[in-house]
N, C-alpha and C positions, 0 to 999 in steps of 0.2 A: 582793679575794680573798687577796692576799699578806699583808695585815695581819691579817685576821680568820680566815683559814683557809677551807677548802672547806665549803660548807653542803649539798652534795648529792653523789651518786655521780658524776655527770657532771663536777662541779667537781673532785672528787678525781682523776679520770682526767686532766683538763686540767692539774692541778698536777703529776701524775706525768710527763706529757709535757714540761712546762716544765722540770722537774728534770732529766730525761734530756737535753734540749737544752742546759741549762746545763753539765752534766757533760761533754758532748761538746765544747762550745765552749771550756771551760777545760782540757781535756786530762786529766780524771780517767778512769781506767780501772779496772774491777773485775777482780781477778785471776781466772784460770780456776779452776773447782772442782777439788779434788784427785781423782785417779783412785782410786776405792775399789772397783773391780770385782774380782771373783775368779771362778775357775772352779768348777764343781761338783766337780771332782776335788780341789781344795784344800779345799773345804768338807767333803767326806766324809772326807778324811784328818785334818783337825782334829777332826771329830766322833769318829772312831775313837780318836784319841789321848786325847780327853777322857773317853770311856767306859772306856778301859783304865785310866786313872788312878783312876777312881771305880768300881771293881768292886763289885757288889752282893752278893758271896759273904759278906763279913764284916758285912753290914748286918742288924741284928736285925729290921728291919721289911720285909725282902725287896725293897728298892728303892722303896718307896712313901713 
């Protein structure tokens, strides 16, 4: 299986488990994902800023 690759779904799961064991044994660590969370307050504040920059008053199509 190591030379020819997995031939079924179960073999691919087994390969994944073997890969994770190898990483653990050799000390490889995946970095934690970045914190990309934000609050609704920040979202609405950014949206208000965006809309104020692109006011539809001067738009000849009326904002469409």
